[in-house]
C-alpha positions in Angstrom: 0.0 0.0 0.0 1.5 3.4 -0.9 2.5 5.5 2.0 0.1 8.3 1.0 -2.9 5.9 1.3 -4.4 4.6 4.4 -7.7 2.8 3.7 -10.5 3.1 6.2 -10.5 -0.6 7.3 -6.8 -0.3 8.3 -7.4 3.1 10.0 -10.3 1.7 11.9 -8.3 -1.3 13.1 -5.4 0.9 14.2 -7.8 3.3 16.0 -9.5 0.4 17.8 -6.1 -0.8 18.9 -5.1 2.6 20.1 -8.3 3.0 22.1 -7.8 -0.4 23.7 -4.2 0.4 24.5 -5.0 3.8 26.0 -2.8 5.6 23.4 -5.3 8.4 22.8 -5.1 11.8 24.5 -7.7 14.5 25.3 -6.5 18.0 25.3 -8.5 21.2 26.2 -8.8 24.5 24.3 -9.9 27.5 26.5 -13.1 29.4 25.8 -12.6 33.0 26.7 -15.4 35.5 27.5 -15.4 38.8 25.7 -15.1 41.5 26.8 -12.8 40.9 29.8 -10.9 37.7 28.9 -12.4 35.5 31.7 -12.0 31.8 31.0 -15.5 30.3 31.1 -14.8 26.8 29.8 -12.8 24.3 27.8 -13.5 22.2 24.7 -12.3 18.6 24.9 -10.4 17.7 21.7 -9.2 14.2 20.9 -5.6 13.6 19.8 -3.9 10.6 18.3 -0.3 10.1 17.7 0.3 7.0 15.6 3.6 5.2 16.4 4.7 5.1 12.7 2.6 7.8 11.0 2.8 10.5 13.7 -0.1 12.8 14.5 -3.3 11.8 12.8 -5.9 14.5 12.2 -9.3 14.1 14.0 -10.7 15.1 10.7 -9.3 11.9 9.3 -10.1 9.4 12.1 -13.3 10.7 13.6 -15.4 10.1 10.4 -14.0 6.5 10.3 -15.1 5.9 13.9 -18.5 7.4 13.1 -19.0 5.0 10.2 -18.7 2.0 12.6 -19.8 1.0 16.1 -16.5 2.2 17.4 -17.9 5.7 17.8 -19.9 4.6 20.8 -16.9 3.2 22.7 -14.7 6.1 21.6 -17.3 8.6 22.6 -17.8 7.0 26.0 -14.1 7.0 26.6 -13.7 10.7 25.7 -16.7 11.6 27.9 -15.3 9.8 30.9 -11.8 11.3 30.5 -13.2 14.8 30.0 -15.5 14.5 33.1 -12.6 13.3 35.2 -10.3 16.1 34.0 -13.1 18.6 34.5 -12.9 18.2 38.2 -9.3 19.3 38.2 -9.9 22.2 35.8 -12.8 23.4 37.8 -10.6 23.4 40.9 -7.9 25.4 39.1 -10.0 27.8 37.1 -13.3 28.1 39.1 -16.4 26.0 39.9 -18.4 27.7 37.1 -16.1 26.2 34.4 -17.8 24.0 31.8 -16.2 21.2 29.8 -17.6 20.9 26.2 -17.5 17.4 24.7 -18.3 16.7 21.0 -21.1 14.3 20.4 -21.9 13.0 16.9 -25.5 12.5 15.8 -24.9 8.8 15.7 -24.1 8.8 19.5 -27.1 10.9 20.2 -29.3 8.4 18.4 -27.9 5.5 20.4 -30.4 3.7 22.6 -29.6 4.6 26.2 -27.3 7.5 25.4 -28.8 9.7 28.2 -28.1 6.9 30.7 -24.5 6.7 29.5 -24.0 10.4 30.2 -25.7 10.3 33.7 -23.8 7.2 34.7 -20.5 8.9 33.7 -21.4 12.0 35.7 -22.3 9.9 38.7 -19.1 7.8 38.5 -16.8 10.8 38.1 -18.6 13.1 40.5 -18.9 16.0 38.1 -21.8 18.4 38.6 -24.0 18.2 35.5 -23.7 22.0 35.2 -20.0 21.5 34.5 -20.7 19.5 31.3 -21.7 20.8 27.9 -22.4 18.5 25.0 -21.6 19.9 21.5 -23.7 18.5 18.6 -21.4 18.3 15.7 -22.4 18.6 12.1 -20.7 15.5 10.7 -23.9 13.9 9.8 -27.6 14.9 9.8 -29.3 14.4 13.2 -32.6 12.5 12.9 -34.9 14.2 15.4 -37.2 11.4 16.2 -39.2 11.1 19.4 -36.5 9.2 21.2 -33.8 11.6 20.3 -36.0 14.6 21.3 -36.8 13.0 24.6 -33.1 12.2 25.3 -32.0 15.7 24.5 -34.7 17.2 26.7 -33.7 14.9 29.5 -30.1 16.1 29.2 -31.1 19.7 29.5 -33.5 19.0 32.4 -30.6 17.3 34.2 -28.7 20.6 34.0 -26.3 19.7 31.2 -25.8 22.4 28.6 -26.2 21.7 24.9 -24.3 23.6 22.1 -24.9 23.6 18.4 -21.4 23.4 16.8 -20.2 24.6 13.4 -23.3 26.7 12.9 -23.6 28.0 9.3 -22.1 25.1 7.5 -22.8 21.4 6.8 -25.9 20.0 8.4 -26.2 22.6 11.2 -29.1 24.7 10.0 -31.9 27.1 11.1 -34.3 24.3 11.9 -32.0 23.0 14.5 -32.4 26.3 16.4 -36.2 25.6 16.6 -36.0 21.9 17.2 -33.1 21.5 19.6 -33.1 22.5 23.3 -29.7 24.1 22.9 -28.5 27.1 24.9 -25.2 27.8 23.1 -24.5 28.5 19.4 -21.0 28.1 18.1 -20.4 30.2 14.9 -18.2 28.3 12.4 -14.6 29.5 12.3 -14.8 30.1 8.5 -17.1 33.1 9.0 -15.0 34.4 11.9 -11.7 34.2 10.0 -13.1 35.8 6.8 -15.1 38.6 8.5 -12.2 41.0 8.9 -11.6 41.0 5.1 -14.9 40.0 3.5 -17.9 42.2 3.9 -20.3 39.4 3.1 -18.8 37.2 5.9 -18.9 40.1 8.2 -22.6 40.6 7.5 -23.2 36.9 8.1 -21.4 37.1 11.3 -23.5 40.1 12.5 -26.7 38.5 11.4 -25.9 35.2 13.2 -25.0 37.0 16.3 -28.3 39.0 16.2 -30.2 35.8 15.6 -28.5 34.0 18.5 -29.2 36.8 21.0 -32.7 37.1 19.7 -33.2 33.5 20.7 -31.4 34.1 24.0 -28.5 31.7 23.1 -24.9 32.1 24.3 -22.5 32.6 21.4 -19.0 31.2 20.9 -16.9 32.3 18.0 -14.5 29.6 16.8 -11.0 29.7 15.3 -10.0 33.2 16.3 -6.3 33.5 15.3 -5.6 37.2 15.0 -6.4 40.5 16.8 -8.3 41.6 13.6 -10.6 38.6 13.8 -11.2 39.1 17.5 -12.0 42.8 16.9 -14.4 42.0 14.1 -16.2 39.4 16.3 -16.4 41.8 19.2 -17.6 44.7 17.1 -20.5 42.5 15.9 -21.9 42.4 19.4 -23.3 45.9 19.8 -24.8 45.7 16.3 -26.7 42.6 17.5 -28.2 44.0 20.7 -27.7 47.8 20.6 -27.4 49.5 24.0 -27.7 46.2 25.8 -24.2 45.1 24.7 -22.9 44.8 28.3 -25.4 42.0 28.9 -24.2 39.9 25.9 -22.7 36.5 26.7 -20.1 36.0 24.0 -17.0 33.9 24.1 -14.2 33.0 21.7 -11.7 30.2 21.2 -8.8 29.8 18.9 -5.0 30.1 18.6 -5.1 33.8 19.4 -5.6 32.9 23.0 -4.3 29.3 23.2 -4.1 26.0 21.3 -5.5 22.9 23.0 -3.3 21.9 25.9 -3.2 18.9 28.2 -4.9 19.0 31.6 -1.7 19.0 33.6 -0.2 22.0 31.7 -3.4 24.0 32.1 -3.7 23.4 35.8 -0.1 24.0 36.5 -0.3 27.4 34.7 -3.8 28.5 35.7 -2.9 31.9 37.1 -0.5 32.8 34.4 -3.0 31.9 31.7 -5.7 33.9 33.4 -3.5 37.0 33.3 -2.3 36.4 29.7 -5.9 36.1 28.5 -7.0 39.2 30.3 -4.2 41.1 28.5 -5.0 39.6 25.1 -8.6 40.5 25.5 -7.7 44.2 25.6 -8.3 45.5 22.1 -6.7 48.9 21.2 
């Protein structure tokens, strides 16, 4: 097999082995409130370093897992690890910190998914308010009666729901009506283009306005430069006018921090808090 090719069956076998051997790692990217620069949460991001091939992109291996039953075991493992690490992160950064964990539509449609989540919270001791489940757009979510009931039970238990990658793929306006979500994550492609593309900037402002009209929290993804952060922040007053001080808007991206492991974050909690407050000051 040529080195540039790695067929799905082989990748699935290798990923299954890596999960069983505990060779996967969960890192956490901070979510930073604007204005002010306060850390309000972390997104759990799965990482895999293959012994021969090196770092494998989640964009490569997650779809393969989603195409098989492995996504259920993999998702349960990530959820358990994130909930365990959340206890340390909340101790270091504050008890109001939430850990966001990505859930594919296939997981949400699994029988007994709500019980998997609640058992994990009970086993790890994490307060349900410390967990946010992000519904990813990798595949369309079939909102049948069972899925609706499960999602509503999750919200009733105090677990937050976020609609990820809004504006692209399968994440669409109907989800805002049909899902009991409280957070909207604006896809990073709009955020990154808004400082140079008037159309993207208009979409960003309209999406922000829509989210706040529906009383949803907003997170802008993939912020990498001061100009992108400024464009995102400048869209807040246009969304709510004089009530801008009441807006709940956060950002995540390399401008503030890449995803880091739990040990590094906890050991440098105060330094990160100070650095983020400085970076949040826009001239």
